[in-house]
C-alpha positions as CSV (number, residue, x, y, z in Angstrom):
1,M,-12.7,19.9,20.4
2,M,-14.6,18.6,17.4
3,L,-12.5,16.3,15.0
4,R,-13.4,16.6,11.4
5,F,-12.3,13.8,9.1
6,T,-13.5,11.2,6.8
7,I,-13.9,7.7,8.2
8,A,-12.3,5.3,5.7
9,L,-13.4,2.1,7.4
10,L,-15.0,0.9,10.6
11,L,-14.3,-2.7,11.5
12,V,-16.8,-3.7,14.3
13,S,-16.7,-7.4,13.4
14,V,-13.0,-7.7,13.8
15,A,-12.6,-5.3,16.8
16,A,-10.1,-6.2,19.5
17,P,-11.6,-7.4,22.8
18,L,-10.9,-5.5,26.0
19,G,-10.4,-7.1,29.4
20,R,-13.7,-5.7,30.5
21,A,-16.8,-7.8,29.7
22,G,-19.2,-6.4,27.3
23,E,-16.8,-4.0,25.6
24,Q,-14.6,-4.0,22.5
25,I,-12.2,-1.6,20.9
26,V,-13.2,-0.4,17.5
27,Y,-10.5,1.0,15.2
28,F,-11.1,3.6,12.4
29,G,-8.8,4.4,9.5
30,T,-9.1,8.1,8.7
31,G,-8.0,10.7,6.2
32,G,-8.5,14.3,5.4
33,G,-9.4,17.3,7.6
34,D,-7.9,17.1,11.1
35,A,-7.3,13.3,10.9
36,Q,-3.9,12.2,12.2
37,G,-4.1,8.4,11.8
38,I,-5.8,5.4,13.3
39,Y,-8.5,6.3,15.9
40,A,-10.1,4.0,18.5
41,S,-13.4,4.0,20.4
42,T,-14.8,1.7,23.0
43,L,-18.0,-0.1,21.9
44,D,-20.5,-1.0,24.6
45,L,-21.9,-4.3,23.3
46,E,-25.0,-4.0,25.4
47,T,-26.1,-0.5,24.4
48,G,-24.3,-0.1,21.0
49,R,-22.7,3.2,22.1
50,L,-19.3,4.2,21.0
51,S,-17.0,6.4,23.1
52,A,-15.5,9.5,21.6
53,P,-12.6,8.5,19.3
54,T,-9.1,9.0,20.5
55,L,-5.9,8.8,18.4
56,A,-4.4,5.3,18.7
57,A,-1.5,5.6,16.3
58,E,-0.3,8.3,14.0
59,S,-0.3,7.3,10.3
60,Q,-0.6,9.1,7.0
61,S,-4.1,8.4,5.5
62,P,-4.6,4.9,6.8
63,G,-7.4,3.1,4.9
64,F,-8.5,-0.5,5.1
65,L,-7.7,-2.2,8.4
66,A,-7.4,-5.9,9.3
67,I,-6.8,-7.6,12.6
68,A,-4.8,-10.9,12.8
69,P,-6.8,-14.0,14.0
70,D,-5.0,-14.0,17.4
71,R,-6.1,-10.3,17.8
72,K,-2.5,-9.3,18.7
73,F,-1.7,-7.3,15.5
74,L,-3.5,-4.7,13.4
75,Y,-2.5,-4.0,9.8
76,C,-3.5,-1.1,7.6
77,V,-2.9,0.2,4.1
78,S,-1.5,3.7,3.9
79,R,0.0,6.3,1.7
80,S,3.5,7.2,2.7
81,V,6.5,9.2,1.3
82,D,10.1,8.1,0.7
83,A,13.2,10.1,1.6
84,E,12.9,12.2,-1.6
85,G,9.2,13.0,-0.8
86,K,7.9,10.6,-3.5
87,P,4.5,9.0,-2.5
88,Y,4.1,5.3,-2.4
89,G,1.7,2.7,-1.1
90,A,2.5,0.9,2.2
91,V,1.3,-1.7,4.6
92,Q,1.8,-0.9,8.3
93,A,1.9,-3.3,11.2
94,Y,0.9,-2.5,14.8
95,A,1.0,-4.5,18.0
96,I,-2.3,-4.3,20.0
97,A,-1.8,-3.8,23.7
98,D,-4.1,-5.3,26.3
99,D,-5.7,-1.8,26.7
100,G,-6.3,-1.5,23.0
101,G,-3.4,0.9,22.4
102,L,-1.3,0.4,19.2
103,R,2.5,0.3,18.9
104,R,3.9,0.6,15.4
105,L,6.1,-2.3,14.5
106,N,7.1,-1.7,10.9
107,E,6.0,-0.6,7.4
108,Q,6.6,-2.3,4.0
109,S,5.8,-1.2,0.5
110,S,2.5,-2.5,-0.8
111,G,4.3,-3.1,-4.2
112,G,2.1,-0.6,-6.1
113,A,0.1,2.6,-6.0
114,G,-3.1,3.1,-4.2
115,P,-3.3,0.2,-1.7
116,C,-7.0,-0.3,-1.1
117,H,-7.6,-3.7,0.6
118,L,-5.7,-6.3,2.7
119,V,-6.4,-9.5,4.4
120,V,-4.5,-11.6,7.0
121,D,-4.5,-15.4,6.4
122,Q,-5.9,-17.8,9.0
123,S,-2.5,-18.6,10.4
124,G,-1.8,-14.9,11.0
125,R,1.6,-15.2,9.2
126,C,0.8,-13.7,5.8
127,V,-0.8,-10.4,4.8
128,L,-2.0,-9.9,1.2
129,V,-2.6,-6.4,-0.2
130,A,-4.4,-5.2,-3.3
131,N,-3.3,-2.0,-5.0
132,Y,-6.0,-0.1,-6.9
133,G,-3.5,1.9,-9.0
134,G,-2.2,-0.7,-11.4
135,G,-4.3,-3.6,-10.2
136,S,-1.4,-5.5,-8.5
137,I,-1.3,-7.7,-5.4
138,A,1.5,-8.4,-3.0
């Protein structure tokens, strides 16, 4: 089956390490087409080859991704909808399992429309998000 989607971002430099030497998990935020959320591939550091992407976590249009310094948590900006179906920007948090799998922890409003960038501070305790629609940060 061929997946058709737009890759929103590829974060090789902050990929999560695997237990196997010479390999890392690389996460992709996706949107459009057949995309269902955050996908993951295994990167062979020796050959540079990526495995076929697999769905790591369902999410609505995840964009920019960031991994905490301890590499135990992944955060993403996303578009979501409230109980009335009204769209809003969100930041989602995931725990990264030893095998690279993702377990959704929670979601918070990004405080504005069109979240487009986020960063995790060096302590791993704070996540800052920038919203394109309105130019706000939270």
